[in-house]
All heavy atoms as a GROMACS GRO file, in nm:
protein
  619
    1MET      N    1   2.097   0.808   0.317
    1MET     CA    2   1.970   0.740   0.321
    1MET      C    3   1.903   0.758   0.458
    1MET      O    4   1.781   0.774   0.465
    1MET     CB    5   1.988   0.591   0.289
    1MET     CG    6   1.861   0.513   0.283
    1MET     SD    7   1.892   0.341   0.239
    1MET     CE    8   1.747   0.307   0.145
    2ILE      N    9   1.981   0.756   0.564
    2ILE     CA   10   1.924   0.770   0.698
    2ILE      C   11   1.854   0.905   0.713
    2ILE      O   12   1.744   0.913   0.767
    2ILE     CB   13   2.032   0.750   0.807
    2ILE    CG1   14   2.072   0.602   0.811
    2ILE    CG2   15   1.982   0.795   0.943
    2ILE    CD1   16   2.186   0.569   0.904
    3GLY      N   17   1.915   1.010   0.662
    3GLY     CA   18   1.853   1.142   0.668
    3GLY      C   19   1.721   1.146   0.593
    3GLY      O   20   1.623   1.206   0.639
    4GLU      N   21   1.716   1.082   0.477
    4GLU     CA   22   1.592   1.078   0.398
    4GLU      C   23   1.485   0.996   0.470
    4GLU      O   24   1.367   1.031   0.466
    4GLU     CB   25   1.619   1.020   0.260
    4GLU     CG   26   1.701   1.110   0.171
    4GLU     CD   27   1.725   1.046   0.036
    4GLU    OE1   28   1.627   1.016  -0.034
    4GLU    OE2   29   1.843   1.024   0.002
    5ILE      N   30   1.524   0.887   0.532
    5ILE     CA   31   1.430   0.803   0.608
    5ILE      C   32   1.369   0.885   0.722
    5ILE      O   33   1.248   0.883   0.743
    5ILE     CB   34   1.500   0.676   0.662
    5ILE    CG1   35   1.530   0.581   0.546
    5ILE    CG2   36   1.416   0.609   0.771
    5ILE    CD1   37   1.621   0.466   0.584
    6ARG      N   38   1.453   0.958   0.792
    6ARG     CA   39   1.403   1.042   0.902
    6ARG      C   40   1.308   1.150   0.850
    6ARG      O   41   1.205   1.178   0.912
    6ARG     CB   42   1.520   1.107   0.976
    6ARG     CG   43   1.602   1.011   1.059
    6ARG     CD   44   1.716   1.086   1.126
    6ARG     NE   45   1.807   0.997   1.196
    6ARG     CZ   46   1.792   0.956   1.321
    6ARG    NH1   47   1.687   0.993   1.391
    6ARG    NH2   48   1.881   0.877   1.376
    7GLU      N   49   1.342   1.211   0.736
    7GLU     CA   50   1.259   1.316   0.679
    7GLU      C   51   1.122   1.264   0.638
    7GLU      O   52   1.020   1.327   0.668
    7GLU     CB   53   1.330   1.377   0.557
    7GLU     CG   54   1.260   1.498   0.501
    7GLU     CD   55   1.340   1.560   0.388
    7GLU    OE1   56   1.464   1.557   0.393
    7GLU    OE2   57   1.276   1.610   0.294
    8VAL      N   58   1.118   1.149   0.574
    8VAL     CA   59   0.990   1.090   0.535
    8VAL      C   60   0.909   1.054   0.659
    8VAL      O   61   0.790   1.081   0.667
    8VAL     CB   62   1.012   0.965   0.445
    8VAL    CG1   63   0.882   0.889   0.425
    8VAL    CG2   64   1.071   1.006   0.310
    9SER      N   65   0.975   0.997   0.759
    9SER     CA   66   0.907   0.952   0.880
    9SER      C   67   0.846   1.067   0.959
    9SER      O   68   0.733   1.057   1.008
    9SER     CB   69   1.005   0.875   0.970
    9SER     OG   70   1.056   0.762   0.903
   10ILE      N   71   0.919   1.177   0.972
   10ILE     CA   72   0.873   1.290   1.053
   10ILE      C   73   0.751   1.357   0.991
   10ILE      O   74   0.675   1.426   1.059
   10ILE     CB   75   0.987   1.391   1.078
   10ILE    CG1   76   0.955   1.481   1.196
   10ILE    CG2   77   1.018   1.474   0.957
   10ILE    CD1   78   0.967   1.417   1.329
   11ASN      N   79   0.730   1.335   0.862
   11ASN     CA   80   0.614   1.393   0.794
   11ASN      C   81   0.488   1.308   0.804
   11ASN      O   82   0.382   1.348   0.756
   11ASN     CB   83   0.648   1.422   0.648
   11ASN     CG   84   0.739   1.541   0.635
   11ASN    OD1   85   0.712   1.647   0.690
   11ASN    ND2   86   0.850   1.524   0.566
   12VAL      N   87   0.497   1.194   0.868
   12VAL     CA   88   0.380   1.108   0.890
   12VAL      C   89   0.304   1.165   1.011
   12VAL      O   90   0.365   1.187   1.116
   12VAL     CB   91   0.421   0.961   0.914
   12VAL    CG1   92   0.301   0.877   0.954
   12VAL    CG2   93   0.489   0.904   0.790
   13PRO      N   94   0.174   1.190   0.997
   13PRO     CA   95   0.097   1.243   1.110
   13PRO      C   96   0.111   1.156   1.235
   13PRO      O   97   0.101   1.033   1.227
   13PRO     CB   98  -0.047   1.243   1.058
   13PRO     CG   99  -0.033   1.254   0.910
   13PRO     CD  100   0.091   1.176   0.877
   14GLY      N  101   0.137   1.221   1.347
   14GLY     CA  102   0.152   1.150   1.473
   14GLY      C  103   0.296   1.130   1.515
   14GLY      O  104   0.324   1.104   1.631
   15VAL      N  105   0.389   1.139   1.421
   15VAL     CA  106   0.531   1.124   1.454
   15VAL      C  107   0.585   1.259   1.499
   15VAL      O  108   0.580   1.356   1.424
   15VAL     CB  109   0.613   1.070   1.334
   15VAL    CG1  110   0.761   1.062   1.371
   15VAL    CG2  111   0.561   0.934   1.290
   16LEU      N  112   0.635   1.264   1.622
   16LEU     CA  113   0.691   1.387   1.675
   16LEU      C  114   0.838   1.402   1.640
   16LEU      O  115   0.888   1.512   1.620
   16LEU     CB  116   0.672   1.393   1.827
   16LEU     CG  117   0.528   1.383   1.877
   16LEU    CD1  118   0.526   1.381   2.030
   16LEU    CD2  119   0.444   1.496   1.822
   17ASP      N  120   0.909   1.289   1.636
   17ASP     CA  121   1.052   1.290   1.607
   17ASP      C  122   1.096   1.146   1.582
   17ASP      O  123   1.017   1.053   1.594
   17ASP     CB  124   1.128   1.350   1.726
   17ASP     CG  125   1.264   1.408   1.688
   17ASP    OD1  126   1.306   1.391   1.572
   17ASP    OD2  127   1.327   1.470   1.774
   18THR      N  128   1.224   1.130   1.550
   18THR     CA  129   1.282   0.997   1.539
   18THR      C  130   1.403   0.990   1.629
   18THR      O  131   1.463   1.092   1.663
   18THR     CB  132   1.324   0.965   1.393
   18THR    OG1  133   1.423   1.059   1.352
   18THR    CG2  134   1.204   0.970   1.299
   19GLU      N  135   1.437   0.868   1.669
   19GLU     CA  136   1.558   0.847   1.749
   19GLU      C  137   1.654   0.764   1.665
   19GLU      O  138   1.694   0.806   1.557
   19GLU     CB  139   1.525   0.775   1.880
   19GLU     CG  140   1.469   0.865   1.987
   19GLU     CD  141   1.455   0.793   2.119
   19GLU    OE1  142   1.435   0.670   2.123
   19GLU    OE2  143   1.462   0.862   2.221
   20LYS      N  144   1.683   0.647   1.713
   20LYS     CA  145   1.778   0.560   1.644
   20LYS      C  146   1.725   0.521   1.506
   20LYS      O  147   1.607   0.495   1.489
   20LYS     CB  148   1.802   0.434   1.727
   20LYS     CG  149   1.857   0.460   1.864
   20LYS     CD  150   1.860   0.332   1.944
   20LYS     CE  151   1.890   0.364   2.089
   20LYS     NZ  152   1.857   0.254   2.178
   21CYS      N  153   1.817   0.514   1.412
   21CYS     CA  154   1.783   0.466   1.278
   21CYS      C  155   1.903   0.386   1.228
   21CYS      O  156   2.012   0.440   1.211
   21CYS     CB  157   1.752   0.581   1.184
   21CYS     SG  158   1.707   0.526   1.017
   22ASN      N  159   1.882   0.258   1.209
   22ASN     CA  160   1.986   0.171   1.157
   22ASN      C  161   1.941   0.112   1.024
   22ASN      O  162   1.826   0.069   1.011
   22ASN     CB  163   2.016   0.058   1.256
   22ASN     CG  164   2.071   0.110   1.387
   22ASN    OD1  165   2.168   0.183   1.390
   22ASN    ND2  166   2.005   0.074   1.497
   23VAL      N  167   2.031   0.110   0.929
   23VAL     CA  168   2.002   0.054   0.797
   23VAL      C  169   2.107  -0.052   0.768
   23VAL      O  170   2.227  -0.026   0.779
   23VAL     CB  171   2.006   0.164   0.688
   23VAL    CG1  172   1.979   0.104   0.552
   23VAL    CG2  173   1.905   0.275   0.720
   24ARG      N  174   2.060  -0.171   0.733
   24ARG     CA  175   2.151  -0.281   0.697
   24ARG      C  176   2.124  -0.321   0.552
   24ARG      O  177   2.009  -0.332   0.511
   24ARG     CB  178   2.127  -0.403   0.786
   24ARG     CG  179   2.159  -0.381   0.931
   24ARG     CD  180   2.140  -0.506   1.015
   24ARG     NE  181   2.020  -0.584   0.988
   24ARG     CZ  182   1.898  -0.558   1.032
   24ARG    NH1  183   1.876  -0.450   1.105
   24ARG    NH2  184   1.797  -0.637   1.004
   25LYS      N  185   2.230  -0.344   0.478
   25LYS     CA  186   2.215  -0.388   0.340
   25LYS      C  187   2.244  -0.537   0.332
   25LYS      O  188   2.343  -0.586   0.387
   25LYS     CB  189   2.312  -0.312   0.250
   25LYS     CG  190   2.293  -0.344   0.104
   25LYS     CD  191   2.379  -0.257   0.016
   25LYS     CE  192   2.347  -0.292  -0.130
   25LYS     NZ  193   2.435  -0.223  -0.222
   26THR      N  194   2.154  -0.608   0.266
   26THR     CA  195   2.170  -0.751   0.243
   26THR      C  196   2.154  -0.773   0.094
   26THR      O  197   2.043  -0.762   0.041
   26THR     CB  198   2.064  -0.833   0.320
   26THR    OG1  199   2.069  -0.798   0.458
   26THR    CG2  200   2.088  -0.981   0.304
   27GLY      N  201   2.262  -0.798   0.026
   27GLY     CA  202   2.256  -0.811  -0.120
   27GLY      C  203   2.218  -0.676  -0.179
   27GLY      O  204   2.285  -0.576  -0.158
   28MET      N  205   2.107  -0.673  -0.250
   28MET     CA  206   2.061  -0.550  -0.315
   28MET      C  207   1.946  -0.483  -0.240
   28MET      O  208   1.887  -0.389  -0.291
   28MET     CB  209   2.018  -0.582  -0.458
   28MET     CG  210   2.130  -0.638  -0.545
   28MET     SD  211   2.271  -0.526  -0.559
   28MET     CE  212   2.199  -0.395  -0.655
   29ILE      N  213   1.912  -0.534  -0.122
   29ILE     CA  214   1.799  -0.477  -0.047
   29ILE      C  215   1.845  -0.425   0.089
   29ILE      O  216   1.953  -0.458   0.138
   29ILE     CB  217   1.686  -0.582  -0.028
   29ILE    CG1  218   1.737  -0.704   0.048
   29ILE    CG2  219   1.625  -0.619  -0.161
   29ILE    CD1  220   1.631  -0.804   0.084
   30TYR      N  221   1.759  -0.341   0.148
   30TYR     CA  222   1.789  -0.279   0.277
   30TYR      C  223   1.685  -0.319   0.381
   30TYR      O  224   1.567  -0.335   0.349
   30TYR     CB  225   1.790  -0.127   0.264
   30TYR     CG  226   1.902  -0.075   0.178
   30TYR    CD1  227   1.888  -0.064   0.041
   30TYR    CD2  228   2.022  -0.035   0.236
   30TYR    CE1  229   1.992  -0.016  -0.038
   30TYR    CE2  230   2.126   0.014   0.158
   30TYR     CZ  231   2.110   0.022   0.021
   30TYR     OH  232   2.212   0.070  -0.056
   31HIS      N  233   1.732  -0.328   0.505
   31HIS     CA  234   1.645  -0.351   0.621
   31HIS      C  235   1.664  -0.230   0.712
   31HIS      O  236   1.776  -0.192   0.744
   31HIS     CB  237   1.684  -0.478   0.695
   31HIS     CG  238   1.668  -0.602   0.613
   31HIS    ND1  239   1.553  -0.676   0.614
   31HIS    CD2  240   1.752  -0.662   0.526
   31HIS    CE1  241   1.567  -0.778   0.532
   31HIS    NE2  242   1.687  -0.772   0.476
   32VAL      N  243   1.552  -0.171   0.756
   32VAL     CA  244   1.556  -0.050   0.838
   32VAL      C  245   1.501  -0.081   0.977
   32VAL      O  246   1.398  -0.148   0.991
   32VAL     CB  247   1.474   0.063   0.772
   32VAL    CG1  248   1.468   0.186   0.863
   32VAL    CG2  249   1.530   0.098   0.635
   33ASP      N  250   1.569  -0.031   1.077
   33ASP     CA  251   1.528  -0.042   1.217
   33ASP      C  252   1.519   0.103   1.267
   33ASP      O  253   1.621   0.172   1.276
   33ASP     CB  254   1.634  -0.120   1.294
   33ASP     CG  255   1.593  -0.158   1.434
   33ASP    OD1  256   1.485  -0.115   1.478
   33ASP    OD2  257   1.671  -0.229   1.499
   34LEU      N  258   1.396   0.150   1.297
   34LEU     CA  259   1.374   0.290   1.327
   34LEU      C  260   1.293   0.307   1.455
   34LEU      O  261   1.194   0.237   1.476
   34LEU     CB  262   1.298   0.356   1.210
   34LEU     CG  263   1.255   0.500   1.226
   34LEU    CD1  264   1.377   0.593   1.229
   34LEU    CD2  265   1.161   0.540   1.114
   35HIS      N  266   1.334   0.400   1.538
   35HIS     CA  267   1.260   0.438   1.658
   35HIS      C  268   1.188   0.569   1.630
   35HIS      O  269   1.252   0.668   1.592
   35HIS     CB  270   1.353   0.457   1.778
   35HIS     CG  271   1.418   0.331   1.825
   35HIS    ND1  272   1.407   0.288   1.954
   35HIS    CD2  273   1.493   0.238   1.760
   35HIS    CE1  274   1.473   0.174   1.969
   35HIS    NE2  275   1.527   0.143   1.852
   36ILE      N  276   1.055   0.569   1.647
   36ILE     CA  277   0.978   0.692   1.631
   36ILE      C  278   0.928   0.737   1.768
   36ILE      O  279   0.903   0.655   1.856
   36ILE     CB  280   0.859   0.676   1.533
   36ILE    CG1  281   0.761   0.571   1.581
   36ILE    CG2  282   0.910   0.649   1.392
   36ILE    CD1  283   0.631   0.567   1.502
   37ILE      N  284   0.914   0.868   1.784
   37ILE     CA  285   0.863   0.924   1.908
   37ILE      C  286   0.722   0.975   1.882
   37ILE      O  287   0.699   1.048   1.785
   37ILE     CB  288   0.953   1.037   1.959
   37ILE    CG1  289   1.093   0.982   1.986
   37ILE    CG2  290   0.894   1.101   2.085
   37ILE    CD1  291   1.195   1.088   2.020
   38VAL      N  292   0.629   0.931   1.968
   38VAL     CA  293   0.489   0.973   1.956
   38VAL      C  294   0.443   1.030   2.091
   38VAL      O  295   0.510   1.013   2.192
   38VAL     CB  296   0.398   0.855   1.914
   38VAL    CG1  297   0.440   0.798   1.780
   38VAL    CG2  298   0.395   0.746   2.019
   39ASN      N  299   0.329   1.094   2.090
   39ASN     CA  300   0.269   1.148   2.212
   39ASN      C  301   0.248   1.034   2.312
   39ASN      O  302   0.188   0.932   2.279
   39ASN     CB  303   0.136   1.214   2.177
   39ASN     CG  304   0.068   1.279   2.295
   39ASN    OD1  305   0.083   1.238   2.409
   39ASN    ND2  306  -0.010   1.381   2.266
   40ALA      N  307   0.295   1.054   2.433
   40ALA     CA  308   0.285   0.949   2.537
   40ALA      C  309   0.142   0.922   2.580
   40ALA      O  310   0.114   0.819   2.641
   40ALA     CB  311   0.369   0.989   2.658
   41GLU      N  312   0.050   1.012   2.549
   41GLU     CA  313  -0.089   1.000   2.595
   41GLU      C  314  -0.180   0.923   2.498
   41GLU      O  315  -0.296   0.900   2.530
   41GLU     CB  316  -0.147   1.139   2.618
   41GLU     CG  317  -0.071   1.221   2.722
   41GLU     CD  318  -0.069   1.155   2.859
   41GLU    OE1  319  -0.173   1.102   2.902
   41GLU    OE2  320   0.038   1.156   2.923
   42ILE      N  321  -0.128   0.883   2.382
   42ILE     CA  322  -0.213   0.812   2.286
   42ILE      C  323  -0.226   0.665   2.325
   42ILE      O  324  -0.147   0.614   2.405
   42ILE     CB  325  -0.162   0.826   2.141
   42ILE    CG1  326  -0.027   0.758   2.124
   42ILE    CG2  327  -0.158   0.973   2.100
   42ILE    CD1  328   0.022   0.755   1.980
   43SER      N  329  -0.325   0.598   2.265
   43SER     CA  330  -0.345   0.456   2.295
   43SER      C  331  -0.241   0.371   2.222
   43SER      O  332  -0.174   0.416   2.129
   43SER     CB  333  -0.486   0.413   2.251
   43SER     OG  334  -0.495   0.412   2.109
   44VAL      N  335  -0.230   0.247   2.268
   44VAL     CA  336  -0.140   0.152   2.202
   44VAL      C  337  -0.182   0.134   2.057
   44VAL      O  338  -0.099   0.131   1.966
   44VAL     CB  339  -0.141   0.016   2.276
   44VAL    CG1  340  -0.064  -0.088   2.199
   44VAL    CG2  341  -0.085   0.032   2.416
   45LYS      N  342  -0.312   0.127   2.031
   45LYS     CA  343  -0.361   0.112   1.894
   45LYS      C  344  -0.321   0.229   1.807
   45LYS      O  345  -0.279   0.212   1.693
   45LYS     CB  346  -0.513   0.094   1.891
   45LYS     CG  347  -0.563   0.074   1.747
   45LYS     CD  348  -0.711   0.062   1.738
   45LYS     CE  349  -0.762   0.039   1.598
   45LYS     NZ  350  -0.687   0.095   1.487
   46GLU      N  351  -0.332   0.351   1.861
   46GLU     CA  352  -0.292   0.469   1.783
   46GLU      C  353  -0.143   0.465   1.751
   46GLU      O  354  -0.102   0.495   1.639
   46GLU     CB  355  -0.325   0.598   1.860
   46GLU     CG  356  -0.474   0.628   1.868
   46GLU     CD  357  -0.504   0.744   1.959
   46GLU    OE1  358  -0.475   0.733   2.081
   46GLU    OE2  359  -0.555   0.846   1.910
   47GLY      N  360  -0.061   0.426   1.848
   47GLY     CA  361   0.082   0.414   1.824
   47GLY      C  362   0.112   0.308   1.720
   47GLY      O  363   0.198   0.325   1.632
   48HIS      N  364   0.039   0.197   1.728
   48HIS     CA  365   0.053   0.088   1.631
   48HIS      C  366   0.015   0.136   1.491
   48HIS      O  367   0.086   0.107   1.394
   48HIS     CB  368  -0.037  -0.028   1.676
   48HIS     CG  369  -0.025  -0.151   1.595
   48HIS    ND1  370   0.080  -0.238   1.608
   48HIS    CD2  371  -0.104  -0.202   1.500
   48HIS    CE1  372   0.064  -0.339   1.523
   48HIS    NE2  373  -0.047  -0.319   1.456
   49ASP      N  374  -0.093   0.209   1.480
   49ASP     CA  375  -0.138   0.262   1.351
   49ASP      C  376  -0.036   0.360   1.292
   49ASP      O  377  -0.008   0.356   1.172
   49ASP     CB  378  -0.274   0.331   1.364
   49ASP     CG  379  -0.388   0.233   1.391
   49ASP    OD1  380  -0.368   0.111   1.372
   49ASP    OD2  381  -0.495   0.281   1.434
   50ILE      N  382   0.021   0.444   1.376
   50ILE     CA  383   0.123   0.539   1.330
   50ILE      C  384   0.244   0.462   1.278
   50ILE      O  385   0.298   0.495   1.171
   50ILE     CB  386   0.163   0.637   1.442
   50ILE    CG1  387   0.046   0.730   1.475
   50ILE    CG2  388   0.287   0.718   1.402
   50ILE    CD1  389   0.065   0.810   1.604
   51ALA      N  390   0.286   0.359   1.350
   51ALA     CA  391   0.400   0.279   1.307
   51ALA      C  392   0.373   0.215   1.171
   51ALA      O  393   0.461   0.213   1.084
   51ALA     CB  394   0.431   0.171   1.411
   52HIS      N  395   0.253   0.163   1.151
   52HIS     CA  396   0.217   0.104   1.020
   52HIS      C  397   0.221   0.209   0.910
   52HIS      O  398   0.268   0.182   0.799
   52HIS     CB  399   0.079   0.038   1.025
   52HIS     CG  400   0.084  -0.104   1.068
   52HIS    ND1  401   0.126  -0.206   0.987
   52HIS    CD2  402   0.055  -0.161   1.187
   52HIS    CE1  403   0.121  -0.320   1.052
   52HIS    NE2  404   0.078  -0.295   1.174
   53ASN      N  405   0.174   0.329   0.941
   53ASN     CA  406   0.176   0.436   0.842
   53ASN      C  407   0.319   0.475   0.805
   53ASN      O  408   0.349   0.500   0.687
   53ASN     CB  409   0.099   0.558   0.892
   53ASN     CG  410  -0.049   0.532   0.902
   53ASN    OD1  411  -0.103   0.442   0.839
   53ASN    ND2  412  -0.118   0.611   0.982
   54VAL      N  413   0.408   0.478   0.904
   54VAL     CA  414   0.549   0.508   0.876
   54VAL      C  415   0.608   0.400   0.786
   54VAL      O  416   0.674   0.429   0.686
   54VAL     CB  417   0.630   0.522   1.007
   54VAL    CG1  418   0.780   0.529   0.977
   54VAL    CG2  419   0.586   0.644   1.085
   55LYS      N  420   0.584   0.276   0.822
   55LYS     CA  421   0.637   0.164   0.742
   55LYS      C  422   0.587   0.173   0.598
   55LYS      O  423   0.665   0.160   0.504
   55LYS     CB  424   0.598   0.031   0.805
   55LYS     CG  425   0.649  -0.089   0.727
   55LYS     CD  426   0.617  -0.219   0.798
   55LYS     CE  427   0.672  -0.336   0.719
   55LYS     NZ  428   0.656  -0.463   0.791
   56ASN      N  429   0.457   0.195   0.582
   56ASN     CA  430   0.400   0.202   0.448
   56ASN      C  431   0.460   0.318   0.367
   56ASN      O  432   0.489   0.302   0.248
   56ASN     CB  433   0.248   0.216   0.455
   56ASN     CG  434   0.182   0.090   0.506
   56ASN    OD1  435   0.239  -0.018   0.503
   56ASN    ND2  436   0.060   0.103   0.556
   57GLU      N  437   0.478   0.433   0.431
   57GLU     CA  438   0.538   0.548   0.362
   57GLU      C  439   0.681   0.519   0.320
   57GLU      O  440   0.722   0.553   0.208
   57GLU     CB  441   0.534   0.673   0.451
   57GLU     CG  442   0.399   0.737   0.461
   57GLU     CD  443   0.351   0.794   0.328
   57GLU    OE1  444   0.431   0.858   0.256
   57GLU    OE2  445   0.233   0.774   0.297
   58LEU      N  446   0.758   0.457   0.408
   58LEU     CA  447   0.896   0.427   0.375
   58LEU      C  448   0.906   0.325   0.262
   58LEU      O  449   0.988   0.341   0.171
   58LEU     CB  450   0.972   0.377   0.499
   58LEU     CG  451   0.996   0.483   0.607
   58LEU    CD1  452   1.058   0.419   0.731
   58LEU    CD2  453   1.085   0.595   0.555
   59LEU      N  454   0.823   0.222   0.267
   59LEU     CA  455   0.825   0.121   0.160
   59LEU      C  456   0.782   0.181   0.027
   59LEU      O  457   0.836   0.143  -0.078
   59LEU     CB  458   0.737   0.002   0.198
   59LEU     CG  459   0.787  -0.084   0.314
   59LEU    CD1  460   0.684  -0.190   0.349
   59LEU    CD2  461   0.922  -0.147   0.283
   60ALA      N  462   0.689   0.274   0.030
   60ALA     CA  463   0.644   0.339  -0.094
   60ALA      C  464   0.750   0.435  -0.149
   60ALA      O  465   0.766   0.447  -0.270
   60ALA     CB  466   0.513   0.414  -0.069
   61HIS      N  467   0.821   0.502  -0.060
   61HIS     CA  468   0.919   0.603  -0.100
   61HIS      C  469   1.053   0.542  -0.143
   61HIS      O  470   1.123   0.598  -0.226
   61HIS     CB  471   0.940   0.701   0.015
   61HIS     CG  472   1.015   0.824  -0.024
   61HIS    ND1  473   1.151   0.833  -0.013
   61HIS    CD2  474   0.972   0.942  -0.075
   61HIS    CE1  475   1.190   0.952  -0.055
   61HIS    NE2  476   1.084   1.020  -0.092
   62PHE      N  477   1.088   0.429  -0.084
   62PHE     CA  478   1.218   0.365  -0.110
   62PHE      C  479   1.195   0.222  -0.160
   62PHE      O  480   1.185   0.129  -0.080
   62PHE     CB  481   1.303   0.358   0.017
   62PHE     CG  482   1.336   0.491   0.078
   62PHE    CD1  483   1.258   0.543   0.180
   62PHE    CD2  484   1.445   0.564   0.033
   62PHE    CE1  485   1.290   0.664   0.238
   62PHE    CE2  486   1.477   0.686   0.090
   62PHE     CZ  487   1.400   0.737   0.193
   63PRO      N  488   1.190   0.200  -0.291
   63PRO     CA  489   1.168   0.065  -0.343
   63PRO      C  490   1.280  -0.033  -0.306
   63PRO      O  491   1.258  -0.155  -0.306
   63PRO     CB  492   1.159   0.083  -0.494
   63PRO     CG  493   1.208   0.220  -0.522
   63PRO     CD  494   1.201   0.300  -0.396
   64GLU      N  495   1.396   0.019  -0.272
   64GLU     CA  496   1.508  -0.068  -0.236
   64GLU      C  497   1.499  -0.120  -0.093
   64GLU      O  498   1.575  -0.209  -0.053
   64GLU     CB  499   1.642   0.004  -0.258
   64GLU     CG  500   1.664   0.125  -0.170
   64GLU     CD  501   1.610   0.257  -0.226
   64GLU    OE1  502   1.512   0.258  -0.303
   64GLU    OE2  503   1.665   0.362  -0.191
   65ILE      N  504   1.405  -0.067  -0.013
   65ILE     CA  505   1.386  -0.117   0.124
   65ILE      C  506   1.294  -0.238   0.120
   65ILE      O  507   1.184  -0.232   0.068
   65ILE     CB  508   1.328  -0.007   0.216
   65ILE    CG1  509   1.431   0.104   0.237
   65ILE    CG2  510   1.288  -0.067   0.351
   65ILE    CD1  511   1.381   0.220   0.323
   66PHE      N  512   1.342  -0.347   0.179
   66PHE     CA  513   1.266  -0.472   0.183
   66PHE      C  514   1.175  -0.478   0.305
   66PHE      O  515   1.062  -0.523   0.298
   66PHE     CB  516   1.361  -0.592   0.183
   66PHE     CG  517   1.291  -0.724   0.195
   66PHE    CD1  518   1.223  -0.777   0.087
   66PHE    CD2  519   1.294  -0.795   0.314
   66PHE    CE1  520   1.157  -0.899   0.097
   66PHE    CE2  521   1.228  -0.916   0.325
   66PHE     CZ  522   1.160  -0.968   0.216
   67ASP      N  523   1.227  -0.432   0.421
   67ASP     CA  524   1.148  -0.440   0.543
   67ASP      C  525   1.187  -0.327   0.638
   67ASP      O  526   1.300  -0.278   0.636
   67ASP     CB  527   1.169  -0.574   0.613
   67ASP     CG  528   1.063  -0.603   0.718
   67ASP    OD1  529   0.953  -0.545   0.711
   67ASP    OD2  530   1.092  -0.683   0.809
   68VAL      N  531   1.090  -0.287   0.720
   68VAL     CA  532   1.109  -0.181   0.819
   68VAL      C  533   1.056  -0.230   0.953
   68VAL      O  534   0.943  -0.276   0.961
   68VAL     CB  535   1.034  -0.052   0.778
   68VAL    CG1  536   1.058   0.057   0.880
   68VAL    CG2  537   1.072  -0.007   0.639
   69LEU      N  538   1.139  -0.222   1.055
   69LEU     CA  539   1.098  -0.254   1.191
   69LEU      C  540   1.088  -0.122   1.267
   69LEU      O  541   1.187  -0.048   1.277
   69LEU     CB  542   1.201  -0.346   1.258
   69LEU     CG  543   1.174  -0.384   1.403
   69LEU    CD1  544   1.042  -0.459   1.414
   69LEU    CD2  545   1.288  -0.468   1.456
   70ILE      N  546   0.968  -0.090   1.317
   70ILE     CA  547   0.944   0.035   1.385
   70ILE      C  548   0.930   0.010   1.535
   70ILE      O  549   0.854  -0.076   1.577
   70ILE     CB  550   0.814   0.102   1.335
   70ILE    CG1  551   0.815   0.119   1.184
   70ILE    CG2  552   0.791   0.235   1.408
   70ILE    CD1  553   0.905   0.227   1.132
   71HIS      N  554   1.002   0.088   1.613
   71HIS     CA  555   0.989   0.087   1.759
   71HIS      C  556   0.918   0.217   1.797
   71HIS      O  557   0.961   0.325   1.756
   71HIS     CB  558   1.126   0.084   1.827
   71HIS     CG  559   1.211  -0.033   1.786
   71HIS    ND1  560   1.209  -0.152   1.854
   71HIS    CD2  561   1.297  -0.047   1.683
   71HIS    CE1  562   1.293  -0.236   1.795
   71HIS    NE2  563   1.348  -0.174   1.691
   72VAL      N  564   0.812   0.206   1.874
   72VAL     CA  565   0.735   0.324   1.914
   72VAL      C  566   0.778   0.365   2.055
   72VAL      O  567   0.770   0.286   2.148
   72VAL     CB  568   0.583   0.296   1.910
   72VAL    CG1  569   0.504   0.418   1.953
   72VAL    CG2  570   0.541   0.252   1.770
   73GLU      N  571   0.826   0.489   2.066
   73GLU     CA  572   0.872   0.543   2.194
   73GLU      C  573   0.782   0.659   2.236
   73GLU      O  574   0.744   0.742   2.153
   73GLU     CB  575   1.016   0.594   2.180
   73GLU     CG  576   1.116   0.492   2.129
   73GLU     CD  577   1.146   0.383   2.228
   73GLU    OE1  578   1.111   0.399   2.348
   73GLU    OE2  579   1.204   0.281   2.188
   74PRO      N  580   0.748   0.668   2.365
   74PRO     CA  581   0.666   0.782   2.411
   74PRO      C  582   0.750   0.907   2.427
   74PRO      O  583   0.868   0.901   2.462
   74PRO     CB  584   0.615   0.734   2.547
   74PRO     CG  585   0.723   0.642   2.596
   74PRO     CD  586   0.776   0.574   2.472
   75ASN      N  587   0.689   1.020   2.401
   75ASN     CA  588   0.754   1.148   2.424
   75ASN      C  589   0.738   1.180   2.572
   75ASN      O  590   0.630   1.210   2.618
   75ASN     CB  591   0.688   1.258   2.339
   75ASN     CG  592   0.753   1.392   2.357
   75ASN    OD1  593   0.872   1.399   2.384
   75ASN    ND2  594   0.676   1.497   2.343
   76ILE      N  595   0.846   1.171   2.646
   76ILE     CA  596   0.842   1.194   2.790
   76ILE      C  597   0.923   1.318   2.820
   76ILE      O  598   1.043   1.323   2.794
   76ILE     CB  599   0.899   1.073   2.868
   76ILE    CG1  600   0.818   0.948   2.836
   76ILE    CG2  601   0.900   1.102   3.016
   76ILE    CD1  602   0.872   0.823   2.897
   77GLU      N  603   0.855   1.417   2.877
   77GLU     CA  604   0.924   1.540   2.917
   77GLU      C  605   0.965   1.527   3.062
   77GLU      O  606   0.887   1.488   3.147
   77GLU     CB  607   0.833   1.660   2.897
   77GLU     CG  608   0.800   1.685   2.752
   77GLU     CD  609   0.716   1.809   2.733
   77GLU    OE1  610   0.722   1.899   2.819
   77GLU    OE2  611   0.644   1.814   2.633
   78ILE      N  612   1.089   1.560   3.088
   78ILE     CA  613   1.142   1.549   3.225
   78ILE      C  614   1.144   1.686   3.289
   78ILE      O  615   1.174   1.784   3.232
   78ILE     CB  616   1.283   1.486   3.224
   78ILE    CG1  617   1.274   1.346   3.166
   78ILE    CG2  618   1.342   1.486   3.362
   78ILE    CD1  619   1.408   1.276   3.148
   0.00000   0.00000   0.00000
């Protein structure tokens, strides 16, 4: 399931990659905690919008997921 979550997430416009992905099962439903990587130069609102789009895509793709918590991380090149 984690691999599928990452695959769906990476196809959302604005998502460059994913980092941590944790899935917890409670009864018959799942809770997802996902870190997405976005361009560090975008606004907070753009990052927020991308996170909402990821959540919406995941909820639409996986009916067994009850909730998704998205953490937005900047893409920082060292």
